[in-house]
N, C-alpha and C positions, 0 to 999 in steps of 0.2 A: 721614394722614401717609404720604408715599411713601418707601419704603426707599431708602437711598443706593446708588448703583451705582458700582462701581469700574470706570471706563472703561478703565483700564490693563489690568486682568485680562481684560476682555471682548475687547479688541484682541489680547491675547496668545493667547486661546483661538481667535479667528478665524484668527490667523496659523498656529496649529498645524493647523487644518483645511484651509486653502488653501496649497498648496505654493508655494514661492518660484519666481520665473521660471526660475532655474537648474534646478529639478526638473521643470519642465513636460514636457520631452521624455520623461523617465523615466515620469512619471505618465501621459502619453498612450500610451506603449507598454504600460504595465500595463493600462490601460483597454481597449486594442485586443486584448491577449492574453485578457482576461476575456471579451470579446465573441466572439472566435474560438472559444475553448474551450466557451463556452456553446452556440454553434452546433453544435460537434462533439458535444456532449451530446445535442442533438436528433437529429442524424444517426445517432448510435450507437443510440439507442432505436428509431428508425424501421427501421434495419437489423436490430435484434433481432426486430421483427415480420416482416420479409421472410424472414430465415433460418428463423424458426419455421415459416412456411408451406412453404418449399422443403424443409427437412429432413423435414417430415412426409410429403411426397410422394415424395422421392427417396431416403430412407434406409430400410433394413430395420427398424432399431430406432432411432427418433429420440431423440437425447439433448438434454436441456435445456441451455441456455447457462449458464455459470457465474454470471451475474448473477441467475439464478433457482434456482440450486441452493443447498442448505443443507448446511453441514458440521457441523451440530449445535452443541453448546455450545462457544463459543470459550474457549481457555485464558486464564487471568488474565495480567496483565502480569507478565513475569518468568518465566513458565512456558513450556516448550517445546511445540510442537505434536507430539502423539503420532504423527501420520501423516507428519510431515516436510513438510507442505504449508503454505505461508504463507497467512495469512488474507486477504492482498491478492488472492488468486486469486478470492475470493468477494466481498470488500468493498473497493470503491474509492470513498471518500467524495467525492461531488460534489453540491452542493445542487440544481442544476438537473436533473441526471440522476435523482437520487433522487426529486424531486418528480414528474417525468414517469412514472417506473416505478410510483410509488404511485397516480398517476392511472389508468394503464393497468390496474393490479391492481384498482382499485375499479370500473372500468367493465366490464372483460371478463375478469378473471383474468390479464391480462398475456399473456406468451408461454410460460408454463410448459407443458412437454410431459411426458407421462407416460413413465416408463422402460419400462412394459410395453405400449407402444402396439403395435398389430397390425402385422405386416410389410407393407410396401408394395412396389410394383414398383420396386425400388431396387437400387442398387449399395452395397457395403459395403467399408470402414468409413465413408468420407465421400465424398459426391459431389463436393465441392470440392477433394479431393486429386488430385494428379497420378497417373495410372495407367499411365504409360509403363514400358517394360521396365526401364530403369535405376533408376527410383525404386522399383519393386516387386521388384527382384532379390533383396533380402534375404529375402523370403518363401521363395524356392526354396533358400536356403542354410542352412536350419534355423530362421531367424527369431529366434534368441536369442543369437547371437554377434556381438560388435562387429567392425567392419572395422578393420584396422590395417596399417601399413606397417612392415616389419621390415628392417633393414639389418644385415648380419653384420659382424663386426670386419674392419677392413682388413688387419690383420697380427696373427699370434699372438705371444704373449709368448715371450721368449727369456731363458734363464738365471734363471728365477724359477718359483715354484710356479704351477700353473694356477689361474686364478681362477674357472674354471667346471668343474664336475664332469660326469660322464657324463650326468647328468639335465638338463644345460643350465643349472645355476645359476651365477650370477656377478654382477658389479657392472653389470648391464644398466641402461639408462636408459629410463624411460617418459616420453614427452612428451604432455602434455594441453593441448589447444587451448582457446580462449575462446569466447565467444558469437559466433554468425554466422560460424563458422570451421570448419576440419576439419583432418585430419592433414596436409594439404598445407602448412599454415602452418609446420610444422616440417620436413617432408620436402623442401620446395623451398628452404629457407633454411639450416638447420643441418646436415642430413644430407650435403650435398655437400662440407662442409668436411673436409679430410683428417684433422685432429686430433680431430674429433667422435667418430668410430667407432673410435678407436685402442684396441684390445684389449677392446672391449665391444660388445654389441648395442644398437642404437638402435631403439626401438619407439614410433611415433607412432600414436595411437589416435583413431578417430572416436568421439566420445561418443554415447551413446544419442540418437537423433533427428537426428544431424548426419552429413553426408557420405554414405558408403555403408553406414552402420550401420543396424540395424533402427529402424523408426519405428512402434511399436505404438500402436494407437488406445486400448487399454485401460490405458494407463500414465500416471501423473501426473508422471513424470520428476522424482522427488524426488532428493535427495542420496543417499539409500540406494539408489535404483534405479541411479544412475550407478556407485556404488561396487561394488555386486554384479555389475553388467554387466562391469566391468573385471576383477573376480576370476574370473568364470567364462570370460571370453574371453581373458585374458592370463596372469594370475598362476598359475592352476591348470594350464591346458594347456601353457604354456611352462615350468612348473616353476621359477618365479622365486623362488629362496631369499632373495636380497637384491637390491635395486635402488635406483637413484636416481629421484627424481621432479622433473621440470621442467615448469612449468605457466605459463599466461598467463591473466590476467583471470578469467573465470568458472571456468576450469579450476583456479585456485588453491584455490578452495573444495573441489573434488573431491580435489585432492592432499592438502590438510590432513586431510580425512576419511579418506583412505587411510592416511596416516601415523599417525593416531590409532588406527586399527583394526589396523595391522600395524607397531607400533613396533620390533619385533625385525628386521623385514625391510628397512625403509626406511633406507638409509644416509645420505641427505641429501635436502633439499627446497629447490628453487629456485623462488621466486615472482616472476613478472614482472608488474608492474602489478596487484597485488592490491587488492581493496576491503577497507578496514580501518577500524575505528572506534576513535578514541582513548579511553583509559580515564579520563583526568583533564583538568581545565581547564588545568592547567599544561602538559600535553602539547600541547593546542591552542595555547596561547600561544607555544610554540616553533615553531608553524606546520608544522614538519616533525619527524618522529620517525625514529630510527635503528633498523634491524632487523638482527640478526646471524643468519647461517646458516652451515652447514658444507658445504664442497665439497671432496671429495678430501682430507679431513683438514686442510684449512686454513680458518681463520675468515675470512669475507667479510662485508661489510655493505652496506646500501643505505638510502636515505632515502625515506620514504613520506609522502605528504601525506594527512592525515586528511580524512574527508568530513563527519562530524557527531559531536556529543557524545552520550553516553548520557543518557536522560531517563526520566521516569515513563511516557511514552506507549509503546505497543507499538512495538518496533524495526522491524517490517516496515512499518508505516504511515509511520514517520519516513523510512525508506529510500526508500519509494515517492515521497514528496513531495520529498525532497532530491535523489535520483539521477535522477528523471524529473520535474523541476520544469516546471510549465506555463508555458513561455516560448516566444516566437516566434523568438528569436535566441539563439544561433547555430542554423542549420538542423539540425545533428546533435542538439541538445538538443530541438528541436521534434519531430523524428522519434521520439526516444526517448520523449517524453511521449505522443505519439499511440499508439504501439505498446504502451505500458505501461498507459495509462488506459482505452483504448477497445477492448474485446474484439471487437466486431463490425466496426469500422473496420479493426482489425488483421487480422481474418479476410479482409476484402475485399482488402486489399493483398496478403496471401499468396495469395489466389485469383488475382489478376491477375498477380502475379510468378511464384509457384512453379508453379502449374498450367500456365502457358504458358512455362516456362523454356526450352524448346527454341527457341521463337521469339526470346526475348531473347538466347540464346547465339548464334543465327544472326546476329542484328542486330549484336551486339558484334563478332563475327568480321569482318563486312563493314566496320564502322567502324574497327576496328583493323588491318584488312588481314592478318589471320592465318588460318591454316587449322586 
């Protein structure tokens, strides 16, 4: 006896597997993206081998790449990383890449390099970094102080108590830039405005690793590192008893950390384009959420678009997949995915662009006809 077959259910199951004609372009783009990123997985593993050999010959003390370093026992979901470093620095899940790394590890131990390797005929800290005078100027300036742009008040207060004591304290404003930026983001836009520096000092800082600030090789550039660098470079030397914080993008995270550490000193926090996670499903249903903050004693508000909901999975892994989604379009998202997911491809891009920045600056000046 042959069992009865429900042809209606069978056709429905096939319809779920095969996209409708209207979905074919999207399915084709997804398949193309999967193929492209699989190829990038292969390229990244090959570059891992190449840099392993080059670093061994050209660096005094070769350091293993992050894909072969171990951070020890990872904290459980919901727990904070004790060292302030996201686990995505060491773990970026990709089936193709993981399979290739396991194969290399089984064949020849991969590209793991020992920390106590004997010194070679090398330059330090990294042969692929730029060694020009401008990029290395921070070493001759002490090496531990951030660079910042300071604009004094345009006019003193009249008929009122001084807001700044002899030690320099007052309602100064610290401006913190975002990723791939510098103090010029604020110094060339906000500082020239006459009302901006009215009765207060404006301070735009280059974060650690950006602009003309130090770029130490033995630093993980954690949130704590950024906060402590601002403290020893601005807050303590300038005797900032109270100040406002104005920040953009990645700098918003640094500003919030500063405000949390110095609640009595921070008079207000202004966040421009911050990354924020909604707390509830209803908040996401509203699509936009309103945030209130204090500026000069007045309540102001802004609307923020949430990125993703909280879930049981580790937040860092969710953020990596959502904020650096593996897509080919738009180009900005593709570039973000490449630089976020592929350590060695990213290092190659930085080598081509950053180490040869003088050539690119010269070329841009010719193309834009500027001196």
